[in-house]
Structure formats: C-alpha cells, structure tokens
C-alpha positions in Angstrom: 0.1 0.0 0.0 1.4 3.4 -0.9 1.9 5.8 1.9 0.3 9.2 1.6 2.4 12.2 2.1 1.0 15.7 3.6 1.3 18.3 0.9 1.1 22.3 1.7 -2.5 22.3 0.9 -3.4 19.8 3.4 -1.3 21.6 6.2 -3.0 24.9 5.4 -6.4 23.3 5.5 -5.7 21.6 8.9 -4.5 25.1 10.2 -7.7 26.8 9.0 -9.7 24.3 10.8 -7.8 24.5 14.0 -8.2 28.4 13.8 -11.9 27.9 13.4 -12.4 25.7 16.3 -10.4 28.0 18.5 -12.6 31.0 17.5 -15.8 29.0 18.2 -14.5 27.9 21.6 -13.5 31.8 22.5 -17.0 32.9 21.1 -18.9 30.6 23.2 -16.9 31.3 26.4 -17.5 35.2 25.9 -21.1 34.8 25.2 -21.4 32.6 28.4 -19.7 35.6 30.3 -21.8 38.0 28.8 -25.1 36.1 29.6 -23.8 35.7 33.2 -23.3 39.3 33.5 -26.8 40.1 32.0 -28.4 37.6 34.4 -26.6 39.1 37.5 -27.7 42.6 36.4 -31.3 41.5 35.8 -31.3 39.8 39.2 -30.1 43.2 40.8 -32.7 45.2 39.0 -35.4 42.7 40.1 -34.2 42.7 43.6 -34.3 46.4 43.7 -37.7 46.6 42.3 -38.9 44.1 44.9 -37.4 46.2 47.7 -39.1 49.3 46.2 -42.5 47.6 45.8 -42.2 46.2 49.5 -41.4 49.7 50.7 -44.3 51.0 48.8 -46.7 48.4 50.1 -45.4 49.1 53.7 -46.0 52.9 53.3 -49.4 52.3 51.8 -50.4 49.9 54.6 -49.1 52.4 57.3 -51.0 55.3 55.6 -54.2 53.3 55.1 -54.1 51.8 58.5 -57.6 53.2 59.9 -56.9 52.0 63.4 -53.7 54.0 63.8 -53.8 57.7 64.5 -51.7 60.2 62.5 -49.0 60.6 65.1 -48.4 56.7 65.0 -48.5 56.7 61.2 -45.8 59.4 61.3 -43.7 57.7 63.9 -43.7 54.5 61.8 -42.8 56.4 58.7 -40.0 58.1 60.5 -38.7 54.7 61.6 -38.9 53.1 58.2 -38.8 55.7 55.3 -37.9 59.1 57.0 -39.7 62.3 57.7 -42.2 63.4 54.9 -42.4 60.0 53.3 -46.2 60.7 53.2 -45.6 63.1 50.3 -43.8 60.5 48.4 -47.1 58.4 48.2 -49.3 61.2 46.9 -50.3 61.5 43.2 -48.3 64.7 43.0 -45.1 62.9 43.6 -44.4 63.5 39.8 -42.3 66.1 38.1 -45.5 67.9 36.9 -46.1 71.8 36.9 -49.1 74.0 37.5 -49.6 77.1 35.3 -50.9 80.4 36.6 -51.5 82.9 33.7 -52.6 86.6 33.5 -52.3 89.3 30.8 -48.9 90.3 32.3 -47.3 87.2 33.5 -47.2 83.4 32.9 -45.8 81.4 36.0 -45.1 77.6 36.2 -44.8 76.1 39.8 -43.3 72.8 40.0 -44.7 70.0 42.3 -41.1 69.0 43.2 -40.0 72.0 45.4 -43.2 73.9 45.2 -41.4 77.0 43.8 -41.9 78.9 40.6 -40.0 77.1 37.7 -40.8 79.6 35.0 -41.6 83.3 35.1 -42.6 85.0 31.8 -43.3 88.6 31.1 -45.9 88.4 28.3 -45.8 92.0 27.0 -41.9 92.3 26.6 -39.4 90.8 24.3 -35.9 90.2 24.9 -33.3 92.0 22.6 -30.4 89.5 23.0 -30.3 87.1 20.1 -34.1 86.1 19.2 -36.2 89.3 19.8 -39.4 87.3 19.1 -39.2 85.4 22.3 -40.7 87.0 25.5 -38.5 88.1 28.4 -38.2 85.0 30.8 -36.8 85.9 34.2 -37.1 82.3 35.2 -36.5 79.1 33.2 -34.5 76.0 32.9 -33.8 76.1 36.8 -31.9 79.3 36.8 -33.8 80.1 40.2 -35.1 78.2 43.2 -36.8 78.7 46.6 -35.8 76.4 49.2 -36.5 75.8 52.9 -33.9 73.8 54.7 -34.9 72.4 58.1 -33.9 69.9 60.7 -35.9 66.9 61.7 -36.5 65.4 65.1 -34.0 62.6 64.4 -31.2 65.3 63.3 -31.6 64.8 59.7 -31.4 67.8 57.2 -34.1 68.1 54.5 -34.5 70.6 51.5 -37.9 71.3 50.4 -36.7 71.7 46.7 -36.2 67.8 46.9 -39.8 67.0 48.1 -43.1 66.8 46.4 -45.9 69.3 47.1 -49.6 68.6 46.5 -51.1 71.4 44.2 -54.7 72.8 44.7 -55.8 75.3 42.1 -58.9 77.7 43.2 -60.3 81.1 42.4 -60.9 84.1 44.7 -62.9 86.6 42.6 -60.6 87.3 39.6 -57.6 86.0 41.3 -56.0 82.7 40.6 -54.8 80.9 43.9 -52.5 78.0 44.0 -52.0 76.1 47.2 -48.9 74.0 47.4 -48.7 71.7 50.5 -45.9 69.4 51.6 -47.5 66.7 53.7 -46.0 64.8 56.6 -49.3 63.5 57.5 -53.1 63.8 56.8 -53.2 67.1 58.8 -49.7 68.1 59.1 -48.0 70.1 56.3 -45.9 72.9 55.1 -47.8 75.2 52.7 -46.8 77.7 50.0 -49.7 79.9 48.8 -49.4 81.8 45.5 -52.2 84.4 44.5 -52.0 86.0 40.9 -54.1 89.0 40.3 -55.1 90.2 36.8 -53.1 93.3 35.6 -50.6 93.0 38.3 -46.9 92.1 38.5 -47.0 91.6 42.3 -48.1 88.2 43.8 -49.3 87.4 47.2 -47.0 84.8 48.6 -47.2 83.0 52.0 -45.6 80.3 53.7 -47.3 78.5 56.8 -47.2 75.3 58.6 -49.5 73.1 60.6 -48.5 70.3 63.0 -44.8 70.1 62.1 -43.6 70.1 65.7 -43.8 66.4 65.8 -41.3 65.8 62.9 -39.4 69.0 62.6 -37.1 70.6 65.3 -38.9 73.9 65.8 -36.3 75.1 68.4 -34.3 76.3 65.5 -35.6 78.5 62.5 -36.0 77.3 59.0 -33.5 78.6 56.6 -35.2 80.2 53.4 -32.7 80.2 50.4 -33.5 82.1 47.3 -31.3 81.9 44.4 -31.2 83.3 40.9 -28.9 83.3 37.9 -30.0 86.4 36.0 -30.5 85.9 32.2 -29.3 88.4 29.7 -32.0 90.3 27.9 -30.3 93.2 26.3 -28.1 93.8 23.4 -25.0 94.9 25.4 -23.9 92.5 28.2 -21.6 95.2 29.5 -24.1 97.9 29.8 -26.8 95.4 31.3 -24.4 93.9 33.7 -23.5 97.5 35.0 -27.0 97.9 36.3 -27.7 94.4 37.6 -27.2 94.1 41.4 -28.7 93.1 44.7 -30.8 96.0 46.3 -32.5 95.6 49.7 -34.3 97.6 52.4 -33.4 97.3 56.1 -33.6 99.1 59.5 -36.6 101.4 59.1 -36.7 102.2 55.4 -32.9 102.5 54.6 -31.9 100.9 51.4 -28.6 99.2 50.6 -27.1 97.3 47.8 -24.3 94.9 46.8 -21.6 96.1 44.5 -22.4 95.5 40.8 -18.8 95.7 39.5 -17.0 93.2 41.8 -16.4 89.7 41.0 -17.8 88.4 44.3 -19.6 90.4 46.9 -21.4 89.5 50.1 -23.1 91.3 53.0 -25.1 90.4 56.1 -28.2 92.7 56.6 -30.5 93.0 59.6 -34.3 93.6 59.9 -34.6 93.4 56.0 -38.2 94.1 54.5 -37.6 93.3 50.9 -34.7 91.9 48.7 -34.5 92.8 44.9 -32.6 90.8 42.3 -32.4 93.6 39.9 -31.5 93.4 36.4 -31.1 96.4 34.0 -34.8 96.7 32.9 -36.5 93.9 34.9 -36.4 92.8 38.4 -37.4 90.1 40.8 -38.4 91.0 44.3 -39.2 89.2 47.6 -41.1 91.2 50.1 -42.1 90.3 53.6 -44.6 91.7 56.1 -42.5 90.3 59.0 -39.1 91.5 58.3 -36.2 88.9 58.2 -34.3 89.2 61.3 -31.0 88.7 59.2 -30.2 88.2 55.6 -27.0 86.9 54.1 -26.6 88.2 50.6 -24.2 87.1 47.8 -23.7 88.5 44.3 -21.3 86.7 41.8 -20.4 88.2 38.5 -20.8 85.5 35.7 -19.6 87.7 32.8 -16.0 86.3 32.0 -15.4 88.3 28.6 -17.5 91.1 27.4 -17.0 90.0 23.8 -18.5 86.5 24.3 -22.3 85.6 23.9 -22.9 85.5 27.6 -26.2 83.9 28.6 -26.1 84.8 32.4 -24.9 88.0 34.0 -24.8 87.4 37.7 -25.8 84.9 40.1 -27.6 86.1 43.3 -28.3 84.2 46.6 -30.2 85.4 49.7 -30.5 83.2 53.0 -33.0 84.2 55.6 -34.0 82.4 58.9 -37.7 81.9 59.3 -38.5 81.7 62.9 -41.3 79.4 64.3 -43.9 81.2 66.6 -45.9 78.7 68.8 -44.2 75.9 67.0 -45.6 77.0 63.6 -44.4 79.2 60.6 -46.5 82.1 59.4 -45.1 84.6 57.0 -47.1 86.7 54.7 -45.0 87.9 51.7 -45.2 89.1 48.2 -43.3 88.3 44.9 -42.7 90.9 42.2 -41.7 89.8 38.6 -41.8 92.8 36.3 -40.1 95.8 34.7 -37.6 97.9 36.5 -40.0 101.0 35.9 -40.0 103.8 38.4 -43.7 104.5 37.8 -44.7 101.0 38.2 -42.7 100.4 41.2 -43.8 103.7 42.7 -47.4 102.6 42.6 -46.8 100.1 45.2 -47.6 102.7 48.0 -45.6 102.1 51.3 -43.3 99.5 49.9 -40.5 102.0 48.8 -39.8 99.9 45.8 -38.7 103.1 43.9 -35.5 102.7 45.8 -34.6 99.8 43.6 -34.2 102.3 40.7 -30.6 103.7 40.5 -31.8 107.4 40.2 -28.8 108.9 42.5 -28.6 109.6 46.0 -29.5 113.1 47.6 -30.1 115.9 45.3 -29.4 113.9 42.2 -32.4 111.4 43.1 -34.6 114.3 44.1 -33.9 116.1 40.5 -34.8 112.8 38.7 -37.9 111.9 40.8 -39.6 115.4 41.0 -38.4 117.2 37.9 -37.0 114.8 35.1 -39.5 111.9 35.3 -42.5 114.1 35.4 -41.4 116.4 32.8 -40.0 113.7 30.4 -43.3 111.9 30.9 -45.4 114.6 30.0 -43.6 115.3 26.7 -43.3 111.6 25.8 -47.2 111.4 26.4 -47.8 113.1 23.0 -44.4 113.1 21.2 -42.3 110.1 19.8 -39.5 109.5 22.2 -36.7 110.7 19.9 -38.4 114.1 19.5 -39.4 114.1 23.2 -35.6 113.7 24.2 -34.9 116.8 21.8 -37.5 118.9 23.3 -36.6 117.7 26.9 -33.1 119.0 26.3 -34.0 122.2 24.8 -36.1 122.9 28.0 -33.2 121.9 30.3 -30.7 124.3 28.2 -33.2 127.2 28.4 -33.6 126.8 32.2 -29.9 126.7 32.5 -29.2 129.5 30.1 -28.9 132.1 32.9 -26.1 130.1 34.3 -24.5 130.0 30.9 -25.0 133.7 30.6 -23.3 134.4 34.2 -20.4 132.0 33.3 -19.8 133.8 30.0 -20.0 137.3 31.5 -17.7 136.4 34.2 -15.0 135.3 31.5 -15.6 138.4 29.6 -14.9 140.7 32.5 -11.7 138.6 33.3 -10.7 139.2 29.8 -11.3 142.8 29.9 -9.1 142.8 33.3 -6.2 140.7 31.8 -3.9 143.7 30.8 -4.1 145.2 34.3 -3.5 141.9 36.0 -0.6 141.1 33.8 0.8 144.6 34.8 0.4 143.7 38.5 2.1 140.4 38.0 5.1 142.3 36.6 5.2 144.9 39.2 5.1 142.6 42.1 6.7 139.5 40.7 9.2 139.4 43.7 6.4 139.9 46.3 3.8 137.1 45.8 1.9 138.3 48.8 1.7 141.9 47.7 0.7 140.8 44.2 -2.3 138.8 45.6 -3.5 141.7 47.7 -3.3 144.2 44.8 -5.0 141.6 42.5 -7.9 141.2 45.1 -8.3 145.1 45.3 -8.4 145.3 41.6 -11.2 142.7 41.5 -12.9 144.6 44.3 -12.8 148.0 42.8 -13.9 146.6 39.4 -16.7 144.8 40.8 -15.5 141.5 39.4 -15.8 138.1 41.4 -13.1 135.7 40.1 -15.2 132.9 41.5 -18.2 133.9 39.5 -17.1 131.7 36.6 -16.7 128.7 38.7 -20.0 128.7 40.6 -22.3 128.4 37.4 -20.2 125.3 36.3 -20.8 123.8 39.8 -24.3 124.5 39.7 -24.5 122.4 36.6 -23.0 119.2 38.0 -26.2 118.0 39.8 -28.1 118.3 36.6 -25.3 116.7 34.5 -25.1 113.6 37.0 -28.9 113.3 37.5 -29.2 113.1 33.7 -26.4 110.6 33.5 -28.5 108.2 36.0 -31.9 109.2 34.3 -31.5 107.9 30.7 -29.9 104.5 31.6 -32.6 103.8 34.1 -35.9 105.1 32.3 -37.7 102.1 31.2 -40.0 103.6 28.6 -36.9 104.2 26.3 -36.5 100.5 25.8 -37.5 99.2 22.3 -38.2 102.8 21.2 -36.6 103.8 17.9 -35.4 107.1 16.5 -33.8 107.8 13.1 -31.3 104.9 12.8 -31.4 104.0 16.5 -33.6 100.9 16.9 -33.5 101.1 20.7 -32.9 104.4 22.6 -32.2 102.1 25.7 -29.1 100.8 24.0 -26.5 101.6 21.6 -27.2 102.7 18.0 -24.8 100.5 16.0 -24.3 101.6 12.4 -21.6 99.3 11.7 -20.5 95.9 13.0 -16.5 95.4 13.3 -15.0 92.1 12.4 -13.0 92.3 15.8 -13.4 93.3 19.3 -11.7 96.6 20.6 -11.0 96.7 24.4 -13.2 99.4 26.2 -14.8 100.3 22.9 -16.6 97.0 21.7 -17.2 95.3 18.4 -19.6 97.9 16.7 -19.6 101.6 15.9 -22.3 103.8 17.4 -23.0 107.2 15.5 -24.7 109.3 18.2 -21.7 109.2 20.3 -19.6 110.2 17.4 -21.9 113.3 16.6 -21.8 114.0 20.6 -18.0 113.9 20.4 -17.8 116.5 17.6 -20.2 118.8 19.2 -18.2 118.7 22.5 -15.1 119.4 20.6 -16.5 122.6 19.0 -17.8 123.6 22.4 -14.6 123.3 24.3 -12.8 125.0 21.6 -15.1 128.0 21.9 -15.0 128.1 25.7 -11.4 127.2 26.2 -10.2 129.9 23.9 -12.1 132.4 25.9 -10.9 131.1 29.4 -7.4 131.1 28.2 -7.5 134.8 27.5 -9.5 135.7 30.6 -6.6 135.7 33.2 -2.8 135.0 33.1 -1.4 132.2 35.2 -0.3 133.1 38.7 3.0 132.4 40.0 3.3 129.1 41.7 0.0 128.0 40.0 -0.2 125.6 37.2 -1.0 127.0 33.7 -4.6 126.0 33.5 -4.8 127.2 29.8 -2.4 124.3 28.8 -4.5 121.8 30.7 -7.7 123.1 29.0 -6.3 122.8 25.7 -5.3 119.2 26.2 -8.9 118.6 27.5 -10.2 119.7 24.1 -9.0 116.5 22.7 -9.3 114.1 25.7 -13.0 114.9 26.4 -14.5 114.1 23.0 -12.2 110.9 22.9 -13.6 109.9 26.2 -17.0 110.5 25.0 -16.3 108.4 21.8 -15.0 105.4 23.6 -17.0 105.1 26.8 -20.4 106.0 25.3 -20.3 103.6 22.5 -22.0 100.9 24.6 -24.2 103.4 26.5 -27.9 104.2 25.7 -28.3 106.0 22.4 -30.8 108.3 24.2 -28.2 109.7 26.4 -25.8 110.2 23.6 -28.6 112.0 21.6 -29.2 114.4 24.6 -25.6 115.2 24.8 -25.4 116.0 21.0 -28.4 118.2 21.1 -27.4 119.8 24.4 -24.0 120.8 23.1 -25.4 122.0 19.8 -27.9 124.3 21.8 -25.2 125.6 24.2 -23.0 126.4 21.3 -25.8 128.5 19.9 -26.7 130.2 23.1 -23.1 131.3 23.7 -22.8 132.5 20.1 -25.9 134.6 20.7 -24.7 135.9 24.1 -21.2 136.8 22.5 -22.5 138.5 19.4 -25.6 140.1 20.6 -25.8 140.3 24.4 -22.2 140.8 25.8 -20.2 143.7 24.6 -16.6 144.0 25.6 -16.5 147.8 25.1 -19.5 148.2 27.4 -18.1 145.7 29.9 -14.9 147.9 29.8 -16.7 151.1 30.6 -18.8 149.5 33.4 -15.6 148.3 35.0 -14.0 151.8 34.8 -17.0 153.3 36.1 -17.2 150.7 39.1 -13.5 151.7 39.9 -14.7 155.4 40.7 -17.4 154.3 43.0 -16.8 153.5 46.7 -16.7 149.8 47.3 -17.6 147.8 50.5 -16.0 144.4 50.5 -18.0 141.4 50.8 -17.6 139.0 53.6 -15.7 136.4 51.6 -13.4 139.2 50.2 -12.9 140.8 53.6 -11.9 137.5 55.1 -9.5 136.8 52.3 -7.9 140.5 52.7 -7.5 139.9 56.4 -5.8 136.4 55.9 -3.4 137.9 53.3 -2.6 140.8 55.8 -2.0 138.5 58.6 0.3 136.3 56.4 2.2 139.4 55.3 2.7 140.7 58.9 4.0 137.1 59.9 6.4 137.1 56.9 7.7 140.5 58.0 8.2 139.3 61.5 10.3 136.3 60.3 12.5 138.6 58.4 
C-alpha cells in the first residue's frame, strides 16, 4: 500500500480548521460570560424593584391603617422611610407643573420643590439674540426657593427635593395655587400663591400646621432664594453694570451689593425686601414680617465682554424663618416685572422706587420730581426721539442764565487781563503783595473771580442726574429714532469684525456726533478762558490743561459712550449744539466788551464795600504778610 504524504494544501487546511475551532470555543466562552453578567444585572434590578415595591406596600399599609392615629403613622414612617415620606405616596409625587396665567405674567410652579420654575413677562421681548421670544426671568432651573430644616431625628431636609400637592382655586378674579408638603393627613408645610389680573405683584405666604412632631422647631428654618439672571439686552456690559442686589432694612434704609466686583457679600438686619435687579427687569421678595437677618451674595458671571454670555450674575439670599408657637406664618409678596419707576412707585408704602438707581441726595430728587414728570409729559404726546430733543431744549433754556453768568464772568476777566498782567510784572518778587493788589483790583472793578466757577458747579447736579436718568428710564426700551432701533441701548451703524477693548465690536453714531459737538464747544469756551486771566506765579498754567482737555473729552465720549444708551448720547449731542448756539448769541448780541470795559472803569470810581468773603481773604493775606515781616 502506497503511503500518503502531507502536502502544503493539506497543512494549510488543517491550520484553518484549527483556527476556526479555537474561535468557536472563544466566542462560546465570551457569550457565556456576557449572559452571566446580564443575568446578574437582571437579578439586581429585580431585587431593587422588589425592595421598592415592598417599601411602597409598607408605606401604603401604614397610611391606610384606619386603626392608627396620624401620630402613630408618622412615627412608623419616621422609623422606616424618614420624615415626609407621606408626600412620596401622593399622586403629586411626579415632576409636573401648575400654570398660572394673566395678561402680564405666565408662571409655572413645580410639584417638586413647590417653587416657581418659570416666570415669563408676556408683554416684553428680549433683545439678546431672538427678539421674538418673550422676556423670561426664570426658566431651566436658573432660580429656586428652598426651605432647609432639621427633623427630630437630626436629619437635614430641603423642600426643593420634596413633592408638594397642588390645589388650584379662584378668589374673585384672582387665581390661587396652594402647594402643600405633607408629613401626615393634617400636617403640612404650605406655599400659597395668588396671581392677580393686571398686576406684576403676587401674594405669597409660607405657613405650617402640626410640624412640631417631625421638625425641630427650636431652630428657624433657613429660606434660600437663588437666581442666575438671564441676559435680555444687546450689550452685556451695559446690562451687567445695572444688575445688582438691592434691599431695604432698618426702618426704610436701602442698601445694595456692588455691581462691579467679581464676588460680593453682605449681612443685613431687619430686611423688609430683597430685589434681584437686572437692568430693565427685576425680581423682588417682600415680607410683612422683616427677616431678622439676610446673608446676601452676588457673583459676576460675565467672563469676557466680547462673548455671547447667557447669564450676567448669580444672586443668593439666605434668611431664617422663625417658628412662633411651633408654627411658621409669613405673609410675603413676589414681584416679577419691569424695573420701571412709575410701576414700582405705584406700590405705596413699599419703597420699591429705591430699587431704581436714580442717584442719591439731590441727584435722586431732581430725577424723581423734575426729570421723570417733565419727560413723562413730553413723551405722552411726542415720539421718544423728539421728546428727548424738546426735553434737552427745556433744560438748556432753564440753565441759560447760568451759561450767561459764566460767559459774562469770562468776559470781565478778559477785559481785566492787561491790568492783571501789569500787577504780575510789578510785584513778581512779592507774591503776597501781588495777591493783595489783585484782590483790590477785582473789588474795585466789581468782578468776582469765583463767578465763573459757581455756574459750572451748579450744572454738576443736573449733569449727574441726567447720567442716571437715561440708563434707568424703562420707557426708552425698544423705542426707535432715526437709525437707532432702541434708545435704551447703543445705536450701531457698523459691526466690526474684531473686538476693541473698552470700545466694543461695533460703531455707534450718536456718540460720534456728540464727540464732535463737545470738541467745538470746548474749542469756543477754552479759547475765551485762556484769555481771561494770566497764570499766577506758583500756580499751574490752566490754559495748557484746558487745551489738552479739548481733545481728551471728545475721545472719552467716543470710547465710553459707544455701549451706552443712544438716548443719552442724543441728549449730549443736542445739548452741546444748543449751548454753542446760546453762547454765540450771548457773545455777538448780548455781551459787549466795550460796554463791559466802560462799566468796570465806572465801578472803579465808586466807593466799594468788601463782601464777607473778600474781607476775610484780605484779612488772611494781611496776617500772612505781617508774619512774613516778623520772620525777616
């Protein structure tokens, strides 16, 4: 018999068969391991379901036990599932929401936590990105209201993690939502919301019933109110500048946290309201029973001005709610609406107008009692752009006597300039004598060297009040004029392909026009001032400084007002044009240098009585001169 030999093809065939058998063995072992893991996982899930079902059955049996009292039920629940397990068995223990809606507001209150999950202002649109969307102060869990408390068995619970039972009812035209967090059939913590038609203010109350058996009432509950404020305006820099925490405490005094710092905190006492104020909208929590203390925190969330920032700041307020007779009872209010002075001022006795940054002291007084009523009257029958122009004309006409006195003082000093120069040369080695003779010249000529400064000082309160008025006046929002689509924001005419620090990524036209007007105004006034009086020995040459300011002031206007309200830039543009016109009229038709010179010469011949200020200055200079002689 012939012996068969193994050839190459046979060897390759045996090798392939061996590899196939090894792969089948490995695959079968992997599938077995996978099946084992899947089986173990299924067993764990089934075990967890069984445990949960047993717990639910035990909870139901405790709750449905008709032979046991509520206190016995609570005790059993505390021993098994913990305090407030009763609420977990209610039908409301789902992530549902209840909607309250009026003409002005749409609110959604969540079962879990019982707080407002969404607050929408129906009549206003946001200006950041999609302007077709309404302003939403609360959405996507950017805000919460939480009560933290301690149970009898020393556990810490947060209401934002527990389920409330909602009940909607009507009180006349008001919608009422009662949210109860139950720890027993007749034991609960209650939030009560009352939404009124045509009102941004809600009635809100927190009360409890029968919680002393499960809650440690020896210590107050901590109320935590948190909000991350959404951006709603075009300029995040401008909006963030006016976004801050404002509060009222200690008998009507208002306070605020710094809007500019990265992180700021403060502890206030006897607080009656806390406002999370944004630029043109605000959220306020008010209480009839002042909070004994309030820990307030503000965190700036704007990292870079050039980015599309969604949030501006994060606010947090922590207040203790004290038990009285073992129960909570706090009547409060919530305001979600515009940061509008007229709207906030209508809530009499609440002092909510202090939320508006209208300025302190005389500046706030000018805004409240002059500018707001006058501008409100004009805008009642004029478009807002024209109202600003007529408003500016009225202010400049009222201030024109001050402008006249300032220019007249400059003209008198200009006429006296040759004589003052002569005195400077004559007494250049005796500064004290030079000052005395200069004061005598002013007195004999009937000229007050301070007369030019006083009118300028009188305009400062008006200037600062206007600087506060335009950025805060809500009615300018979304009002257009010429190329400006929104007088409460910048009037961009060109978008830059890059970002310029301090300037922005756009070009606003009204600041450019205002800068040009300021340049020509300062060119006129600085030229006259430099000729009014020569520099005194030992004193800086103000004429050189004023010449530098001719170029610095317009440049500052151009840069820093590029992101400001176009209504404010429009005011400064029109104001400077009117001022230039008034000064030209005064210079060419009212003030005559020859008549002023003749009047001064006439005054020199008349006997003069020194005023109190001049007499005091004369005495001081004589005393200084006498001391100088004694030293020599």
